[in-house]
N, C-alpha and C positions, 0 to 999 in steps of 0.2 A: 504493500500500500504506500509506504514512504517513497519507494522508488518511482512509482507511477506519478505520485503527487509532485515529486521533484522534477521529473521530466516534463510534466504538464506546465508547472510554474515557470521553468526555464524557457520552454518553448513560447509561452504566452509573452514573457518579457521580450524575447528576441523579436517576436512578431510585431508587438506594439512599438518597440524602439525603432525597428527598421522602417515600419510604415510612416512614422512621424518624420523621418528623414526626407521623405518624398512629399508629404502633405504640407509641412511647414516651410512654404516657399519664402517666408519672411526671414528665415534664418539661413545663413550659409553653412551647410553641414560640415565643411572642412574646418571652420573656425569656431562654430558654436559648440559649447559643451552640452552634455546631456541635461545638466541642471537648467539651462536656458529653456529647454522644452517643457519644463515643469509648469511654467507660467504661459498664459495665452492659450490659443486654440489647441485642443487635445491635451492640455496640461493635466486636467482631472484624470483622464484615462491613463496617462503616464504615472501619475501619483498612485493610482490604484495598482498599476503594474509593479511599481517600486515596492509597495506594501506586500503584494503577492510574492514578489521575489524574496523579500525579507522572511516571510513565512516559509518559503521554499528552502532557504538556507538552513533554517532551524530544523525543518523536517528531515532534510537530507543529512545534516550533521548528526542528528539523533539516530536516524536509520543506520548510518554507517557505524556509529558507536555501538549500537546494539548488535550489529551483524559481525563485528570483529570479535575474534577470540579474546578471552579475558587478558591474555598475555599482551595482545596488541593494542588494547584499549588505553586511551589517555584522555583525561578531562581537559587538557590544555587546548587541543584543537577544537573541541566541542565548545569550550568557553569563548575562545577567540571568534569562532564563526557565529555564535549566538550574539556576542557583543556587537560584531559587525552588522548583523541583521537588525538589531535594535537601532543602531546608528543610521542604517539605511532607511528604516521606517521614519526615523526622526527627520531626515532630509525631506521625505515626501510630506509628512504631516505638517512640519514647520513651514514648508513652502505653500501650504494651502491657506493659511491665515496670517502668518507673521509679516509678510511683506507690507501689507496695508496697515497693520496695527503697530508694529515696532520695526521699521526698516533697518535701523542700525543693529539691533539685537538679532534680527533675521540674518544679516550677513555673517555675523559672528557664529551664530548657532548653525547655520548651513555649512559654513567652512569647517567647524569642529566635527560635526556629524559626518561630513563627506570624507574628511581625512581619516577619522576613526573607522568608518566603514571599509575604506580601501586597505588600510594597514591591517586591521583585524582579519578581514576575509582572506587577503593574500597570505598573511602570516599563518592563519589557520589551515589554509590549503597546503602550505609547505610542511607544517607539522603533521597533518593528517596523512599526506603522501609518505612521509618518513615512517609512519606507523604501519603502513601497508606491508612493508617488507617482513614484519614479524608474524603475519598471518598467512598460512599456506594457501588459503583460498584467494587472497588479495595480492600475494607476492608478485605475481606476473604483471600486475598493473602498476607496480612501484616505479619502474623506469619512466614510463610515459607520464604518470601523475607527478613525479618529482621534477622532471624536466619542464613540464607545462607550468607547474606552480612556481618554480624558480624563475621561469621566463616571465610570468605575470608580475612577480615581485621586482624583477629587474626593470621591466617596462614601467612600472609604477614610479620607481626612483628616477628613471630617465625622464619621464614626463614631469616630475616634480622639480628636478634639479637642473635640467638642461633646457634653456629657454626655447631653442628651435623645436623641441619636442613638446612644448606647452600648448600646442594647438588642439582644438576640439577633436580632430580626427584621431589623434593618438589616444586621448582619453576614451573615445568610443571603441577603438580597437582593444584597449585594455578591458573595458566592460564586456565586450563581445567574447574575449578569450576567457574571462572569468565565468560568464554565464554558460558558455559552451563546455567548459570544464565541469560545471554542475550538471549539465545535460549528460555528459559522458559518465560522470560518477553515478548518476541516477540509473543509467543503463547497466553499469557494473553491479550496482546494488541489486537490481532486479535479477540479474543472472546469478549472482552468488546466493540470493535468497531462494531461488528455485532449486539450487543444488542441495542446500543445507536443509 
């Protein structure tokens, strides 16, 4: 059940996020960050998709935690992923009413939540991938999961620290890689659950 919910949630977010790149002609997709799509036409739909993705992260993290053998389990990736999910929901919920009520606080709150979401989710991905090597049913997924998650972490730091990579398209690529990893992890969870 967790695997199917994760695959559905990740697919929904990818579909909504991709569609808005074509629908929002007022934004230049190469320069606009995903956050800019939270306001204006389609913003409510994207905020709902953000919240659905936050739930997806929690469901997937808990599903993998339960499916791993006791020796391979760790609370660290679970806590990081759940913290990132709460921060992601904070971005969406805060952008629904804070911009008009408290614009200065909104900028601070959005910034803190976005940074927390990216750092915790990519950090949780790296730690979770590392735990895969300790479970025989998940060990074969370790190389791809580790490489993918480290790549996401590297792209995050590149986007944050190197000005030429600060464009919206780099951030969108990072988000797409993270959500695709969730879709892949959901598929793995579904396959492992059928065997066990």
